[in-house]
Each structure stands twice: as C-alpha cells, then as structure tokens.
MARVEXNU-150018 format. One record per residue (C-alpha): residue number from 1; x, y, z negated. Coordinates in Angstrom, 3 decimals, m for minus. Example, Ala and Ser with C-alpha at 12.3 -4.5 7.8 and 13.67 -1.06 7.14 Angstrom:
REC  num         u         v         w
REC    1    12.300    m4.500    m7.800
REC    2    13.670    m1.060    m7.140
# end
This chain:
REC  num         u         v         w
REC    1     0.000     0.000     0.000
REC    2     2.812     2.415    m0.850
REC    3     4.276     1.878     2.611
REC    4     0.965     2.759     4.246
REC    5     0.554     6.024     2.340
REC    6     4.226     7.040     2.214
REC    7     4.079     9.243     5.360
REC    8     1.017    11.006     4.003
REC    9     2.657    11.514     0.600
REC   10     5.728    12.906     2.341
REC   11     3.543    15.447     4.123
REC   12     1.949    16.426     0.795
REC   13     5.343    16.937    m0.771
REC   14     6.611    19.017     2.154
REC   15     3.510    21.196     1.934
REC   16     3.800    21.654    m1.842
REC   17     4.155    25.440    m1.593
REC   18     1.180    25.715     0.726
REC   19    m1.028    23.368    m1.286
REC   20    m0.209    25.186    m4.516
REC   21    m1.263    28.523    m3.022
REC   22    m4.317    26.928    m1.421
REC   23    m5.471    25.459    m4.709
REC   24    m4.921    28.799    m6.439
REC   25    m7.051    30.566    m3.810
REC   26    m9.757    27.909    m4.131
REC   27    m9.883    28.228    m7.922
REC   28    m9.895    32.014    m7.645
REC   29   m12.843    31.878    m5.241
REC   30   m14.692    29.446    m7.527
REC   31   m14.146    31.645   m10.587
REC   32   m15.169    34.856    m8.849
REC   33   m18.081    33.058    m7.167
REC   34   m19.311    31.959   m10.581
REC   35   m19.213    35.524   m11.880
REC   36   m20.917    36.888    m8.752
REC   37   m23.735    34.343    m8.744
REC   38   m24.327    34.664   m12.498
REC   39   m24.591    38.422   m12.032
REC   40   m26.999    37.902    m9.116
REC   41   m29.109    35.631   m11.289
REC   42   m29.227    38.281   m13.994
REC   43   m30.271    40.926   m11.473
REC   44   m32.941    38.664    m9.980
REC   45   m34.377    38.017   m13.446
REC   46   m34.930    41.766   m13.815
REC   47   m36.758    41.825   m10.446
REC   48   m39.442    39.281   m11.337
REC   49   m42.172    41.870   m10.732
REC   50   m40.549    43.096    m7.514
REC   51   m41.174    41.664    m4.064
REC   52   m39.568    38.455    m2.822
REC   53   m37.642    40.483    m0.244
REC   54   m35.827    42.394    m3.025
REC   55   m34.756    39.178    m4.731
REC   56   m33.646    37.667    m1.420
REC   57   m31.564    40.776    m0.745
REC   58   m29.725    40.383    m4.045
REC   59   m28.914    36.720    m3.383
REC   60   m27.805    37.554     0.171
REC   61   m25.439    40.248    m1.087
REC   62   m23.959    37.825    m3.629
REC   63   m23.346    35.134    m1.011
REC   64   m21.922    37.721     1.364
REC   65   m19.599    38.973    m1.371
REC   66   m18.218    35.427    m1.818
REC   67   m17.476    35.212     1.907
REC   68   m15.790    38.619     1.799
REC   69   m13.577    37.799    m1.209
REC   70   m10.346    37.642     0.876
REC   71   m11.158    41.052     2.355
REC   72   m11.955    42.512    m1.068
REC   73    m8.700    41.140    m2.496
REC   74    m6.719    42.969     0.185
REC   75    m8.666    46.226     0.434
REC   76    m9.964    46.913    m3.070
REC   77    m7.709    47.954    m5.971
REC   78    m7.305    44.972    m8.297
REC   79    m7.987    45.193   m12.012
REC   80    m6.749    42.596   m14.470
REC   81    m9.048    40.716   m16.830
REC   82    m7.115    39.191   m19.762
REC   83    m8.243    35.638   m20.418
REC   84    m6.783    33.414   m23.145
REC   85    m5.831    30.130   m21.642
REC   86    m7.179    27.052   m23.423
REC   87    m5.440    24.523   m21.206
REC   88    m1.730    24.335   m22.133
REC   89     0.549    22.776   m19.580
REC   90     3.680    20.699   m20.056
REC   91     6.775    20.544   m17.895
REC   92     9.375    17.794   m18.278
REC   93    11.443    15.364   m16.331
REC   94    10.770    12.578   m13.913
REC   95     7.945    10.824   m15.760
REC   96     4.620    11.908   m17.115
REC   97     3.384    12.292   m20.669
REC   98     4.522     9.518   m22.986
REC   99     2.887     8.476   m26.244
REC  100     5.287     7.505   m29.030
REC  101     4.905     4.885   m31.776
REC  102     8.128     4.719   m33.804
REC  103     9.132     3.904   m37.388
REC  104    10.349     6.959   m39.239
REC  105    13.469     6.321   m41.302
REC  106    14.825     9.845   m41.710
REC  107    13.843    13.444   m41.170
REC  108    16.660    15.769   m40.235
REC  109    17.136    18.642   m37.820
REC  110    19.351    21.513   m36.837
REC  111    17.231    24.157   m35.133
REC  112    18.146    27.513   m33.663
REC  113    15.044    29.649   m32.989
REC  114    15.412    32.842   m31.016
REC  115    12.970    35.006   m29.037
REC  116    13.536    35.287   m25.335
REC  117    12.143    37.657   m22.726
REC  118    12.032    35.083   m19.988
REC  119    12.266    31.295   m20.050
REC  120    14.525    29.742   m17.500
REC  121    12.729    27.311   m15.228
REC  122    12.807    23.721   m16.415
REC  123    13.396    20.926   m14.005
REC  124    10.018    19.336   m13.398
REC  125     8.560    16.523   m11.462
REC  126     9.428    16.679    m7.816
REC  127     6.685    14.334    m6.747
REC  128     3.702    14.131    m9.065
REC  129     2.704    17.815    m9.082
REC  130     2.513    18.256    m5.293
REC  131     0.785    14.895    m4.982
REC  132    m1.870    15.869    m7.521
REC  133    m2.358    19.268    m5.879
REC  134    m2.405    17.689    m2.438
REC  135    m4.992    15.082    m3.408
REC  136    m7.265    17.749    m4.905
REC  137    m7.065    19.839    m1.740
REC  138    m7.609    16.761     0.425
REC  139   m10.725    15.887    m1.541
REC  140   m12.007    19.450    m1.125
REC  141   m11.181    19.430     2.593
REC  142   m13.043    16.158     3.126
REC  143   m16.186    17.516     1.447
REC  144   m15.976    20.811     3.339
REC  145   m15.415    19.000     6.647
REC  146   m18.398    16.703     6.110
REC  147   m20.737    19.619     5.386
REC  148   m19.300    21.637     8.270
REC  149   m19.882    18.673    10.561
REC  150   m23.430    18.403     9.263
REC  151   m24.026    22.066    10.089
REC  152   m22.472    21.653    13.532
REC  153   m24.661    18.625    14.268
REC  154   m27.753    20.600    13.237
REC  155   m26.746    23.541    15.432
REC  156   m26.091    21.286    18.431
REC  157   m29.458    19.598    17.934
REC  158   m31.283    22.950    17.862
REC  159   m29.449    24.160    20.973
REC  160   m30.284    20.938    22.788
REC  161   m33.970    21.321    21.910
REC  162   m33.864    24.955    23.070
REC  163   m32.371    23.959    26.440
REC  164   m35.012    21.295    27.000
REC  165   m37.911    23.493    25.885
REC  166   m40.426    25.107    28.246
REC  167   m41.335    28.797    28.421
REC  168   m44.605    29.754    26.713
REC  169   m45.832    32.654    28.853
REC  170   m49.592    32.611    28.731
REC  171   m51.355    35.965    28.879
REC  172   m52.638    35.611    25.319
REC  173   m49.205    34.715    23.972
REC  174   m47.572    37.704    25.678
REC  175   m50.187    40.119    24.313
REC  176   m49.884    38.794    20.752
REC  177   m46.081    38.857    20.948
REC  178   m45.995    42.511    22.018
REC  179   m48.551    43.518    19.384
REC  180   m46.577    41.839    16.593
REC  181   m43.310    43.371    17.836
REC  182   m44.921    46.768    17.771
REC  183   m46.358    46.216    14.272
REC  184   m42.978    45.132    12.929
REC  185   m41.071    47.813    14.893
REC  186   m38.842    45.139    16.396
REC  187   m36.812    46.362    19.357
REC  188   m35.121    43.091    20.280
REC  189   m36.700    40.912    22.944
REC  190   m37.874    37.524    21.704
REC  191   m38.391    34.452    23.874
REC  192   m41.313    32.092    23.290
REC  193   m40.797    28.424    24.133
REC  194   m42.512    25.119    23.370
REC  195   m41.126    21.620    22.930
REC  196   m42.482    18.202    22.039
REC  197   m39.395    17.712    19.834
REC  198   m40.477    20.575    17.554
REC  199   m42.619    19.644    14.555
REC  200   m43.100    23.148    13.121
REC  201   m42.309    26.620    14.480
REC  202   m38.821    27.938    13.888
REC  203   m36.576    30.826    14.911
REC  204   m33.073    30.483    16.308
REC  205   m30.409    32.929    17.428
REC  206   m29.394    36.515    16.683
REC  207   m28.622    38.497    19.826
REC  208   m31.144    36.604    21.955
REC  209   m33.560    35.193    19.389
REC  210   m36.045    32.549    20.393
REC  211   m39.175    31.238    18.703
REC  212   m39.709    27.538    19.389
REC  213   m43.243    26.235    18.950
REC  214   m44.697    22.709    18.925
REC  215   m46.187    21.311    22.127
REC  216   m49.724    21.836    20.750
REC  217   m49.200    25.596    20.359
REC  218   m51.295    26.427    23.495
REC  219   m54.318    24.864    21.720
REC  220   m54.014    27.148    18.704
REC  221   m56.555    29.877    18.150
REC  222   m55.575    33.477    18.636
REC  223   m55.446    34.065    14.874
REC  224   m53.271    31.015    14.238
REC  225   m50.845    32.063    16.961
REC  226   m50.738    35.571    15.505
REC  227   m49.922    34.173    12.035
REC  228   m47.088    32.083    13.427
REC  229   m45.577    34.850    15.557
REC  230   m45.833    37.383    12.722
REC  231   m44.011    35.036    10.357
REC  232   m41.305    34.099    12.862
REC  233   m40.692    37.625    14.090
REC  234   m40.395    38.696    10.453
REC  235   m37.431    36.302    10.270
REC  236   m35.944    37.996    13.335
REC  237   m36.455    41.476    11.895
REC  238   m34.893    40.462     8.556
REC  239   m31.913    38.679    10.231
REC  240   m32.616    35.555     8.203
REC  241   m30.637    33.429    10.647
REC  242   m27.429    35.255     9.624
REC  243   m28.113    35.033     5.898
REC  244   m28.917    31.334     6.183
REC  245   m25.707    30.658     8.107
REC  246   m23.764    32.578     5.444
REC  247   m25.307    30.446     2.714
REC  248   m24.463    27.226     4.565
REC  249   m20.853    28.323     5.081
REC  250   m20.480    29.118     1.371
REC  251   m22.059    25.768     0.465
REC  252   m19.558    24.007     2.720
REC  253   m16.548    25.866     1.288
REC  254   m17.597    25.595    m2.362
REC  255   m19.522    22.329    m2.114
REC  256   m18.403    21.308    m5.598
REC  257   m20.005    24.386    m7.219
REC  258   m23.588    23.814    m8.447
REC  259   m24.383    27.542    m8.614
REC  260   m23.745    27.851    m4.878
REC  261   m26.403    25.228    m4.114
REC  262   m28.843    26.866    m6.523
REC  263   m28.255    30.204    m4.801
REC  264   m28.885    28.626    m1.381
REC  265   m32.147    27.100    m2.591
REC  266   m33.254    30.423    m4.101
REC  267   m32.477    32.212    m0.830
REC  268   m34.634    29.797     1.201
REC  269   m37.505    30.107    m1.237
REC  270   m37.444    33.919    m1.362
REC  271   m36.909    34.158     2.409
REC  272   m40.120    32.313     3.221
REC  273   m42.089    34.183     0.580
REC  274   m40.826    37.514     1.981
REC  275   m42.047    36.597     5.473
REC  276   m45.377    35.442     4.019
REC  277   m45.709    38.857     2.376
REC  278   m45.209    40.541     5.747
REC  279   m48.017    38.405     7.194
REC  280   m50.333    39.438     4.360
REC  281   m49.318    43.103     4.685
REC  282   m50.774    43.160     8.227
REC  283   m54.218    42.330     6.857
REC  284   m54.392    38.584     7.377
REC  285   m56.435    36.674     4.746
REC  286   m54.267    34.741     2.287
REC  287   m56.652    31.750     1.976
REC  288   m56.879    31.017     5.707
REC  289   m53.143    31.523     6.173
REC  290   m52.363    29.124     3.285
REC  291   m54.620    26.447     4.802
REC  292   m52.809    26.757     8.117
REC  293   m49.428    26.381     6.375
REC  294   m50.721    23.174     4.807
REC  295   m51.597    21.825     8.262
REC  296   m48.143    22.689     9.577
REC  297   m46.395    21.072     6.612
REC  298   m48.179    17.771     7.305
REC  299   m46.549    17.743    10.725
REC  300   m43.134    17.694     9.027
REC  301   m43.716    14.231     7.564
REC  302   m41.634    11.724     9.474
REC  303   m39.662    14.369    11.384
REC  304   m35.873    14.437    11.551
REC  305   m34.462    16.029     8.405
REC  306   m31.037    17.011     9.738
REC  307   m29.427    20.011     8.091
REC  308   m30.522    22.416    10.803
REC  309   m29.365    26.012    11.268
REC  310   m32.844    27.048    12.418
REC  311   m35.251    29.026    10.229
REC  312   m38.360    26.854     9.952
REC  313   m41.781    28.276     9.084
REC  314   m43.070    25.418     6.887
REC  315   m40.963    23.241     4.606
REC  316   m42.663    20.666     2.398
REC  317   m40.200    21.169    m0.470
REC  318   m41.295    24.819    m0.851
REC  319   m44.964    24.480     0.063
REC  320   m46.370    24.329    m3.484
REC  321   m44.457    27.423    m4.604
REC  322   m45.522    29.348    m1.504
REC  323   m49.162    28.343    m1.928
REC  324   m49.244    29.563    m5.522
REC  325   m47.553    32.821    m4.534
REC  326   m49.923    33.441    m1.615
REC  327   m53.044    32.912    m3.705
REC  328   m51.855    34.847    m6.776
REC  329   m53.167    38.446    m6.527
REC  330   m51.021    39.540    m9.481
REC  331   m47.784    39.148    m7.522
REC  332   m46.231    41.967    m5.534
REC  333   m46.757    41.138    m1.840
REC  334   m45.640    44.484    m0.473
REC  335   m42.763    44.367     2.024
REC  336   m39.528    45.932     0.896
REC  337   m39.402    49.541     2.027
REC  338   m36.212    50.882     3.584
REC  339   m35.561    53.243     0.674
REC  340   m35.999    50.469    m1.900
REC  341   m33.817    48.139     0.150
REC  342   m31.011    50.724     0.209
REC  343   m31.378    51.329    m3.525
REC  344   m31.290    47.597    m4.288
REC  345   m28.308    47.071    m2.007
REC  346   m26.411    50.005    m3.526
REC  347   m27.075    48.854    m7.089
REC  348   m26.085    45.283    m6.264
REC  349   m22.915    46.392    m4.493
REC  350   m22.022    48.650    m7.432
REC  351   m22.140    45.638    m9.750
REC  352   m20.747    42.985    m7.405
REC  353   m17.719    44.791    m5.970
REC  354   m15.855    45.189    m9.309
REC  355   m16.317    41.466    m9.939
REC  356   m14.967    40.647    m6.475
REC  357   m11.921    42.862    m7.073
REC  358   m11.036    41.508   m10.520
REC  359    m7.898    39.521   m11.059
REC  360    m7.581    37.059   m13.925
REC  361    m4.427    37.501   m16.004
REC  362    m4.308    34.390   m18.131
REC  363    m0.600    34.492   m18.864
REC  364    m0.684    37.788   m20.745
REC  365    m2.421    36.237   m23.746
REC  366    m0.558    32.914   m23.852
REC  367     3.025    32.003   m24.543
REC  368     5.657    29.389   m23.862
REC  369     7.640    27.129   m26.166
REC  370    10.648    25.539   m24.500
REC  371    14.048    24.234   m25.438
REC  372    16.796    21.635   m25.119
REC  373    17.333    18.413   m27.087
REC  374    20.959    17.502   m27.871
REC  375    22.839    14.905   m29.898
REC  376    25.490    15.738   m32.551
REC  377    28.222    15.806   m29.892
REC  378    26.370    18.512   m27.951
REC  379    25.345    16.276   m25.063
REC  380    21.741    16.557   m23.838
REC  381    19.260    13.763   m24.596
REC  382    16.928    12.879   m21.710
REC  383    13.543    11.205   m22.176
REC  384    13.244    12.160   m25.834
REC  385     9.620    12.176   m26.942
REC  386     8.638    15.777   m27.707
REC  387     5.310    16.680   m29.351
REC  388     3.937    20.162   m29.963
REC  389     1.612    20.176   m32.974
REC  390    m0.853    22.990   m33.675
REC  391    m0.578    23.324   m37.449
REC  392    m3.993    24.932   m37.909
REC  393    m6.055    22.815   m35.496
REC  394    m4.095    19.561   m36.108
REC  395    m4.006    19.011   m32.347
REC  396    m1.011    17.628   m30.478
REC  397     0.429    17.858   m26.964
REC  398     2.831    15.032   m26.152
REC  399     5.590    14.941   m23.576
REC  400     9.316    14.237   m23.193
REC  401    12.544    15.987   m22.305
REC  402    13.716    16.032   m18.720
REC  403    16.926    14.603   m17.240
REC  404    18.770    17.734   m18.417
REC  405    17.339    17.475   m21.935
REC  406    14.977    20.439   m21.477
REC  407    11.259    20.664   m22.181
REC  408     8.645    23.393   m21.821
REC  409     5.083    23.854   m23.072
REC  410     3.441    26.658   m21.066
REC  411     0.156    28.575   m21.408
REC  412     0.075    28.016   m25.173
REC  413    m2.462    30.128   m27.141
REC  414    m1.041    32.168   m30.043
REC  415    m0.814    30.339   m33.355
REC  416     1.387    28.296   m35.676
REC  417     3.109    25.271   m34.163
REC  418     5.634    22.584   m35.061
REC  419     7.844    20.496   m32.802
REC  420     8.297    16.778   m33.450
REC  421    11.048    14.898   m31.611
REC  422    11.633    11.134   m31.603
REC  423    14.144     9.106   m29.632
REC  424    15.340     5.520   m30.137
REC  425    18.637     5.498   m32.017
REC  426    18.148     9.007   m33.457
REC  427    16.461    10.285   m36.590
REC  428    12.862    11.487   m36.303
REC  429    12.949    15.306   m36.334
REC  430    10.414    17.952   m37.324
REC  431    10.989    21.631   m36.795
REC  432    10.018    24.379   m39.170
REC  433     6.688    26.092   m38.569
REC  434     6.863    28.358   m35.513
REC  435     4.723    31.472   m35.159
REC  436     3.917    32.093   m31.475
REC  437     2.667    35.610   m30.824
REC  438     0.320    36.622   m28.015
REC  439     2.281    36.576   m24.769
REC  440     5.494    35.567   m26.560
REC  441     8.069    32.959   m25.569
REC  442    10.202    30.855   m27.919
REC  443    13.250    28.781   m27.021
REC  444    14.367    25.910   m29.270
REC  445    17.820    24.337   m29.400
REC  446    17.336    21.079   m31.331
REC  447    20.068    18.673   m32.421
REC  448    19.032    15.135   m33.380
REC  449    20.960    13.242   m36.057
REC  450    21.903     9.604   m35.663
REC  451    19.257     7.286   m37.083
REC  452    19.897     4.998   m40.059
REC  453    20.659     1.273   m39.961
REC  454    18.490    m0.860   m42.229
REC  455    19.858    m4.011   m43.903
REC  456    17.991    m6.331   m46.272
REC  457    19.472    m9.296   m48.113
REC  458    17.649   m11.610   m50.552
REC  459    19.677   m13.513   m53.201
REC  460    17.902   m16.563   m54.663
REC  461    18.504   m18.119   m58.081
REC  462    17.206   m21.281   m59.825
REC  463    16.073   m22.433   m63.254
REC  464    18.197   m24.159   m64.558
REC  465    21.142   m22.504   m62.920
REC  466    22.346   m24.157   m59.800
REC  467    24.712   m23.163   m57.123
REC  468    22.813   m20.557   m55.193
REC  469    21.912   m21.492   m51.674
REC  470    23.573   m19.524   m48.966
REC  471    21.317   m16.520   m48.370
REC  472    20.319   m15.802   m44.806
REC  473    20.102   m12.151   m43.887
REC  474    16.642   m10.974   m42.894
REC  475    16.096    m9.789   m39.316
REC  476    17.635    m6.360   m38.866
REC  477    15.815    m3.499   m37.166
REC  478    18.458    m1.669   m35.218
REC  479    17.506     1.141   m32.890
REC  480    19.413     1.146   m29.647
REC  481    18.525     3.565   m26.912
REC  482    19.608     6.635   m25.071
REC  483    23.309     7.414   m25.672
REC  484    23.473     5.650   m29.078
REC  485    24.887     2.172   m29.704
REC  486    23.926     1.284   m33.275
REC  487    26.201    m0.440   m35.794
REC  488    26.094    m4.254   m36.121
REC  489    26.922    m6.273   m39.215
REC  490    29.752    m8.665   m38.312
REC  491    31.071    m9.768   m41.727
REC  492    28.862   m10.297   m44.769
REC  493    29.960   m11.385   m48.266
REC  494    27.144   m13.101   m50.135
REC  495    26.165   m11.482   m53.439
REC  496    26.342   m13.791   m56.502
REC  497    23.359   m14.015   m58.845
REC  498    24.630   m13.079   m62.378
REC  499    24.454   m16.312   m64.447
REC  500    23.281   m14.571   m67.627
REC  501    20.443   m12.792   m65.841
REC  502    19.481   m15.984   m64.051
REC  503    19.108   m17.801   m67.377
REC  504    17.072   m14.886   m68.755
REC  505    14.759   m14.964   m65.711
REC  506    15.512   m11.372   m64.662
REC  507    14.737   m10.470   m61.030
REC  508    14.921    m7.239   m59.067
REC  509    15.721    m5.454   m55.800
REC  510    18.733    m3.166   m55.536
REC  511    18.585    m0.412   m52.873
REC  512    21.956     1.022   m51.861
REC  513    22.832     4.019   m49.681
REC  514    26.075     3.557   m47.779
REC  515    28.053     5.431   m45.124
REC  516    29.593     3.319   m42.353
REC  517    32.841     4.877   m41.158
REC  518    34.235     5.059   m37.653
REC  519    36.228     1.875   m38.295
REC  520    33.168    m0.099   m39.436
REC  521    34.140    m0.091   m43.157
REC  522    31.944     1.124   m45.996
REC  523    33.233     4.601   m46.888
REC  524    30.896     5.391   m49.747
REC  525    28.292     3.396   m51.632
REC  526    25.758     4.570   m54.190
REC  527    22.695     2.952   m55.799
REC  528    19.339     4.366   m54.789
REC  529    17.475     2.118   m57.273
REC  530    18.900     0.402   m60.382
REC  531    16.645    m2.394   m61.736
REC  532    19.512    m3.780   m63.886
REC  533    23.172    m2.716   m64.130
REC  534    24.404    m6.293   m63.692
REC  535    22.312    m6.798   m60.544
REC  536    23.463    m3.450   m59.160
REC  537    27.135    m4.291   m59.812
REC  538    26.811    m7.699   m58.153
REC  539    25.162    m6.142   m55.067
REC  540    27.747    m3.332   m54.762
REC  541    30.714    m5.678   m55.196
REC  542    29.497    m7.773   m52.283
REC  543    28.443    m4.916   m49.985
REC  544    31.806    m3.124   m50.324
REC  545    33.370    m6.073   m48.510
REC  546    30.939    m5.986   m45.538
REC  547    32.212    m4.997   m42.098
REC  548    30.289    m3.448   m39.153
REC  549    30.956    m2.572   m35.583
REC  550    30.992     1.237   m35.614
REC  551    28.089     3.272   m34.307
REC  552    28.941     4.756   m30.888
REC  553    27.622     8.092   m29.664
REC  554    28.389     8.604   m25.980
REC  555    31.145     5.978   m26.373
REC  556    32.774     7.618   m29.391
REC  557    32.577     6.098   m32.933
REC  558    30.704     8.226   m35.481
REC  559    29.755     7.897   m39.120
REC  560    26.218     6.804   m39.904
REC  561    24.091     6.479   m43.045
REC  562    22.830     2.986   m43.927
REC  563    20.142     1.786   m46.316
REC  564    20.788    m1.705   m47.734
REC  565    18.290    m3.673   m49.822
REC  566    19.553    m6.643   m51.874
REC  567    16.812    m8.699   m53.486
REC  568    17.435   m11.067   m56.413
REC  569    14.682   m13.685   m56.780
REC  570    14.342   m16.858   m58.870
REC  571    12.951   m19.995   m57.292
REC  572    10.710   m22.245   m59.355
# end
C-alpha cells in the first residue's frame, strides 16, 4: 500500500508550503463566514415583521460577502481581533506524541530559565505535518469537486432542456407577458418556451432570461398564466438566478459548514415568498393563487431532483411554509421599495464589511515554552519524553525531544506550568513552577541526572542454625537507553546471617545508599534504614566487597548512586 501512495505523498510533501497557506485561507474563510452568517441571522431576526424580500436581501449580502472575502482582504484595511488560543501545539522530532509509563526512582534537575524575545525554530517533522495538511485539503477538494460537478450537471441539464424546448408565442401569452413586464417595470426581454421535460415553471439565465413552462401551459386559463408569468418575471427582476448561483458556489466551497447550508435554505424560502408577495401586490387573490401552487407542486412528484441552477416556481419542500404565509393576513406582503432596499443594504454592508476585514491575532495572547534536554556531559538527549503540565487545570500535553534534543510547546495560554522529563537510564525530572505571561516565551535548558541502579538481596537463616543457603540475587531493574549504559553487578559477596540474631529470631531489611565509582568499586556506603546494628554491619561488610561494571555516559565512565536492599529472613 505504501508503494501505491508514495508518489502522491511525495507530491503532498513538495507542496507543503502551498497546502499550509491553502489550509490557512480555508480556515480564515470558515471563521469569517461563521461571523458573517451569524450576524446575518441576527439581522434577519430583527426583520421578522418586515417583508420576505428584506430578509432575502440580508442573506444575499452575507453570502456575497463570503465570496468577496479575498477582495476585502486585499482592499480593506485589516484590524486585528485578539483571540486566546485554546489549542496548544507541540513541535518535536521525527515521531509523534509519545505516552510515558516509567518507574520513578529519583527526582533531580538543573534548570536555567530565562525570558527570550524570539524562540529559535525547532526541528520538526518533515513528513507528518505536510501529509496531515495535504490530506485535509484533499478531503475538502473532493467535497468541493463533487458539489461543483453536481451544479455543472444541473446547469447542463437545464441548458439541454432549453435547447429542445419550443417557443410559446400565442397571442394571449404575448399580451400577458408585455402587461406583466410593464407592471414590474422590467426592461429586459424575456423568452417564453414550453417543454415536455419541464414539470413546473422555472426561470433560467441573466442576460437573456427565459421562462420555461410545462407542455400543458397552453391549456391554462388566462389568470393562471398571468400568475405564473408574474411570479417568474419577479425572479428575473430580482436577479434571483445570480443570488442562487452565489449560494451554490459558497455551499460548494464551504460544504463542511452547516451555517452555509442553513443560509442557502433560508435564501430559497425567502426568495419564493418575496415573489409570491409581488403576485399578491398586483391584486391577485391569495386563496386562488395558493390552490394553483398546490396543483403545480403535485406535478413535481416523481420528477428528476437534480441540483438544478434554475429558479423553480413550486418546490414541495417549501410548499407548506408558503401556503401559511400566503393565507396569513397579518404578515407583511408588500414588495420591498427601492428606498428600503437601499437602507437595508447600507445597514447590512455597514455591519458585514468590518467582519470581512477583521484579522484574527491568536498568537498575541498565547506564549511558547521551548528548550533543550541535555545529559550531565552537555550532550543533547533525543527522544526524551517531555510533558507540559498545567498546574492549575491539572491538564497535560505530552511529547518528546527532537533529534537535536529540542522541544517546543506553542500557542500556550497564560498560566502556571511545570515540565516533566523522563528518559530511560536518566532520573525522572520535574521543573520548578513556571509562570507564562500573556504573549510571553520561555526557554528551558534542562540537564538530566543519571538514574539509580536498584539491587535487592535476601539472606535466609534457619532455626536451629544451619549453614545458610547460597542466596540468589533478585532480578535487577536496570535502565538502559539513550546514551546511558547502566552499571552491572559482576562480583557479589554473600552477606552472613549473624548467628546470635538468628538464634534470637531477629529479622529485618537493611537499605543502603552507595556510590559506584568510575572503576566499578563502591566509593561510599551509608545505611538508609537500620533495623539492627548487627544486621546493618553484616550487610555493609558484604556490599563493600561488591564490584560493578561502571556506568557509561556517551562511552565515558561516570559515578552513579545505587540503592541496595539486603533482606534477612528466617525460614521455618
């Protein structure tokens, strides 16, 4: 499988700069689109008593503003909106985030904390980031292409029907068409055509608009034909074809955004209600017109439901809402006057343009904590497990140091934090509490100490006294990893159970702290627990004679602290 996708992954990696910018533009459009559509929804809620045309105008301006976002970004002066980031990011080496489950045997650290104006870039993943960005953009492109293809198929289908249609040029149709054009003050010429492929009347085109009618249109009464032509020419006068195409383009580009689809649905609903209001404004009875719409909607059942670019007169999904609106005398059915349209457009533009020109500045309120992990010799430690703990929230971000020993936690909200570092062969390390200010950056130089070696020996005795059996050392837990080669016990002198204590039935466990020198000898030895002086002396006399292979750090022998447990137990 990797061989199949390797050329594609190579393309993604080569286009990393482009995909990163593309994803940033997509997220910017989604964020601004959310703000624009939420603002449009708020404006529409204040226009509940206004006409449907006013509400449709607001939604159309919002959708148009989303399409014009690139133009606004270039032409309008940008203003920054500070936003606190709640999604910290982590940069490390060649692998991803690693969870750590280690035994803690010592806590020790040497930490140098200093403020810095700018954090040097940390070597990050050369493959995973572009792949993730590339896959996200590919997923978006697939969705956008599918919806664009759906729109193109609908447009081709409408054009094919228009080419096959027949002119509808009866005397009655021509007279009604001219009368309606005059009533609506429509200067553009409109073509009337009929087709057996048309289920309900619809309008198509901008410069040369055409109204396509079903094949049974010549049998309609004069009033029915007047209703249909008034409704369809209202679409032409309002340029609903352009607004619908704009909504479909936005839906294709931001197909993942639910508010975009809600806005498109609201535009279709208000568009049809606005044209119905124009029909009623010319004196046509609402009851008869509603009954005729019901007849037309029945013709839609079983018809092709392709996502067409045409503006249909009757859609079954909106019929119930339109019926209630037509028959409700309390609603405002007056067409939108030119003065009110200009006022609504100006008010909407005044509120929408600042949102379109805003620029989110998330980095101003967040900070960065970065640093380098080193061993006692000063060499960097790669792949050390690094965790950033929020002291107040008790939350943790886990990662690891890169090949050069560096790590970086970016976009961190202000607060108190603590670093925890763990690496096999080294002591578990916790930093002091760090106070990250808003917009501040902290750099940590952390040195890990060598981890301890644990030894445990059990000495058995008997009642009555017998020669003690040769004790077998318990399994040792020795951490080996990174640049550390831990010490190994190569010569062990067996402790002797004191005869007097054995007869008295005294048992105990002696814990000793020792330092293994660079030659493998015990340099210093001290009791950490003293159950009985005689037991402690017997344990120390034996341990002083033990020999180890020295602990190696980057190939050089170093001293290391050891914890040794000697247990004295009596067998029954």
